[in-house]
ROLO-223120 format. One record per residue (C-alpha): residue in one letter; x, z, y negated. Coordinates in steps of 0.2 Angstrom, whole numbers, plus 5000, padded with zeros to 4 digits. Last residue first. Layout:
N
aXZY/...
***
This chain:
484
g551451495343/i553251425344/t553551255346/a554951155351/s554350975356/r554150925374/g553650745378/a555250675385/p555650835393/d554050845402/l553751025408/e553551085391/r552150955387/d551150985402/l551451175401/f550651175383/a549251065388/r548851175403/l548851335392/p547551255380/a546451195394/r546351355403/h546051485389/a544751435377/q544051275384/q543951315402/d543651505400/t544351625414/w545651735403/e544651895407/n545152045396/e543352085392/l543452065373/n544651905375/e546151855366/a546751675366/v548351625376/h549851635365/h550951495370/e552951505367/a554251375365/l556151345367/l556951525369/v558651515373/g559151605389/h559951435398/r558351345394/y556751455390/h554851425390/r553651575385/v551951605391/v550951755382/p549451835390/h548251945379/l548052115373/s547252115356/a547952085340/v547951895340/r548351785325/e549651895317/r550851745316/d552251835325/c551051895339/g550052045342/r549852135358/e550652085374/l550352035393/t551951945399/l552251775407/t553951695408/f554351515409/y556151445417/t557351315412/g559151265416/g560251305432/a560251495427/g558451515432/f558651685437/q560651725434/s560151915431/d560551955413/p559451825406/v558051895416/y558452085415/d557852095398/c555952045403/p556052175418/l555452085433/e553552085439/e553351945449/y554351785454/y553551625457/a554851485462/a554251295458/e554251145467/s554350955462/g556150985454/e556451165454/p555351245441/v555851435439/v554151545435/l554551725430/d553151865429/c553551985416/l553852165414/r554152245395/g552852155385/s551452265392/q552052375405/q550352445410/w549552265411/l551052175417/a551052305432/s549252305435/a549052115438/r547352045439/n546851925424/a548651885420/r549151845437/c547651725440/l548051655423/l549851625427/a549451545445/v547951435438/t549151365424/l550551335436/a549551235448/e548851125434/p550351095424/d551351035441/a552951125448/p551951145464/l552051315470/g553151435480/r553151625482/p554751725478/p555251895485/w556851945475/p558151895487/s559052015499/g560952015497/h561052185502/y561852275486/r561352165472/r559752095478/e559152265487/l559552355472/i558652235461/r557152245471/h557152435471/l557352435451/a555852325451/r554852445461/i555552585451/c554952495435/y553152485442/r553052665446/f553852695429/g552252635419/h550752725427/i551952885430/s552352905413/g553952875401/s554052685405/a552352665396/s553052565382/r553652565364/p554452725362/f555852705369/d556052525378/r557652545388/a557852725386/q556152735394/m556952735411/l557252925410/t555452945413/g555652895430/a557252825438/f559052805433/y560552725441/l562352765443/d563352615453/p564552585438/v564752725425/n564952665409/v563252575404/s562352675416/e561152565427/w559352545423/a559552355427/s559452305408/t560852415405/q560752605402/a561152735390/p560752905397/f559252985386/r559053115372/d560753095364/g559953035347/i559352875356/a560852855367/l561952955380/e563452895389/p563452945407/r564753075413/c565853005428/g567553055424/a567153205413/a566053285428/f564253275427/i563153435428/s563053445410/s562253285407/d560453365403/f559353215397/r558153275383/f556353345381/g554953325368/t554753375349/c553453515351/v554253655340/i553153785335/v553053875319/r551954035317/d551354125301/y551453985289/h551953945272/l552253775264/d553653715251/g553653555244/i554753395242/t553853225236/e554553075242/d554052975226/a553352825237/r552652955250/a553253015267/f553253205263/r554853295262/v554453465269/t555153645265/v554453775277/r554353955273/y553854065288/g553054225291/q552754365279/e554454445280/t555354295279/r555854165291/d556654005283/i556453835289/g557253675281/r556953485280/v555353455289/l555153265287/g553453185283/n551753135287/l550953295288/v549353285299/q547953405295/g547153475310/v546353425328/h546553245327/h546753195346/s547653025344/r547152915359/w547852885376/a549552965379/a549753015362/r550752955346/m550452995328/s551352885315/g553152915310/p554053065305/g553553235309/a552253375305/l550753435313/h549753565303/i548453695310/v547553815298/a546553975303/a546953975322/t545654025335/e544653875340/i545853735336/l547253825345/n547253735362/g547053575354/a548553595343/t549653635358/e549053475368/f549253375351/a551053435350/s551453415369/n550853235368/g551853175353/k551753205334/g553053345333/i553253515323/i551753615325/l551453735309/v550153865312/r549153965300/q548554125308/d546654175310/l546854225328/f548554145335/d548754265350/l546954225354/p547354055360/d548354115374/v549653985378/t551154095373/v552854005367/t553953965381/g554053785384/y553353725367/l554653815358/e554553955345/a555453945327/t556954045322/e558153915329/i557353785318/g558253865302/p559053715297/i558353565306/t559353465319/p558053425331/v557753515347/y557553425363/p557053545377/k558153515392/a557653415408/p557453235403/g556853165420/t557553225437/a557653045445/v559553025445/i560052885457/l561752885465/l562452745475/p564152755485/a563552915492/e564253095497/y563453265498/t564253425497/n563553605501/g564153745491/q562453835490/e562253795473/d562353605477/l563953485475/v563753295472/r565253185476/f565052995471/r565852865479/e567052745472/d568552835478/t568152985469/r566653035459/s565953185451/v564253275451/r564053455449/v562753595449/v561253505461/r559953625466/t559453605484/d557953715488/y557253555497/r558153415506/i556953265506/n556853115518/l555053065516/g553853085529/l552452975521/a551153095523/r552353235518/a552953165502/y551153105497/d550453265502/a551653365491/l551353245476/y549653265478/r549653455478/v550653475463/m549653325453/v547953435456/d548853585449/a549053475434/n547253485430/p546453305429/f545953215413/y544653095418/r543953225432/k543453135449/t544753225459/y545953205475/r545453025480/t545852955463/f547653015466/l547752865479/l548652915495/s547252885507/e547352705502/r549052695511/d550252555507/s551152645494/l551152655475/l551052815465/s549352875458/n549352955442/w548752815428/d547352745437/m546352645425/r547452485427/l547652535445/n545852485448/l546452305445/e547552305461/p546352385472/d545052255468/n543252325472/f542952335453/g541652435443/t542952555438/h542452715446/p543852825452/k544552845434/n545952955431/i546852955414/s548453035410/l548353165398/l548553305410/q547753475408/r548653625413/h548853705396/r550853705398/p550953525403/f552053575412/t552453725423/r552053685440/f552053495435/f553953505433/g554053565451/g553553395458/p553953415476/t554153585485/g555353705487/g556253675472/a557953605467/e557553435476/l558853325485/i558153145490/l559253065504/y559452875509/d559852765523/r558852615520/g557452545531/a556652435518/r555152555518/q556152705518/l557052645501/f555252595493/y554452765497/g556052865492/l555952765475/q554252835472/l554652995479/g556053025467/a555052955453/p553553075455/g554653225457/a555853245471/g557453245460/i559253185463/v559353025474/l560752985485/y560752815493/d562052755507/t562152935515/t563553055518/t563253245520/v564853355519/m564853545525/
***
């Protein structure tokens, strides 16, 4: 049996469902293949300790649904208010079982085209079409394939002896099993802090080790000593473990530390084993993610795209693309890219007068309200393309896609992002940044002054300086190349 469609999506987790919503709304022929019997199978197992680290805040003080999404990290985008995650629980850090129920309701309420209990075992390509085989022997064909499964296999660093340690995905979650034990957790991400938090009341000692600074979804949960250094070797002994650590100090001191348990919490990686040699995507970032173009397309397999947590390959580890509150906007941008490339549908613009006052108002209104720019700071941008006395305003493009996409190919354009910091270290908080380009070359940029309430409405501090910048940059005779 062969099923044909225009868009084939692998995975009915949050990413597959989000893409399915946009494809269905556009009237496209698509099919989502899901290995499990319900959507969101990942959340039936992970996080292991069942508490999400993505915040859920139903009460924000705002009536604007767009602003509310800045504090809602779990909702998928749709045109139905009933399908907001904040309607399901009031807990700030919800239980993962609520996410499982929410995703099932989302898929059912929207009538998404999903084939469950369909585990993909092989992907090949013939005659410019992808051929996907499931474990029952059924075949699916489509010219476009989008993988929305996320990194599915544990990422295990190359450390001598690490095979003797326990993995985050299989280690016991009963805190009493660690009573009075010395525990080393390798990793400084969400799974590491989740595991450490579970053991804080029973373990005698908890150390977290790994290079770089601590990273967590919303803050650093310091529940034990953090060792800033690299684990160089793990030896299993009769008494437990002897771990060699090279500490991140000026003299790079090397020392041996002793533990009863060692747990590897270093995240996950993309599994490319289902792809045949002729269409196997290249990998990047230590082979953890598929290498992607600015349109989230495989760099070596045309018409193969990636959605969801895999999208973070473009900005790892600097943005929110690895979580729902980030990739929901990336998927909306991906859908617009697909519509533009394969169906000739333009990125939806709105027209404005190409004068400094109108553009100042438009840019600051978006900075004050847009959730996509807020969640994907420095990664998604609004684009303004002056065309004579008018300007075309495009919302929420990937920043690195703009120079690759022929937007503003005729000359000058402006981008708006929300960012932290700047090259002169004048601004540290999130704030709007407007940049002026010509033929992809940066000519000037303006950092709008920071504001404690993240409201850029003051005439003297915010509006007047931005208007002056635009007035100068829109006037070729008066423009001077300035960065800052």
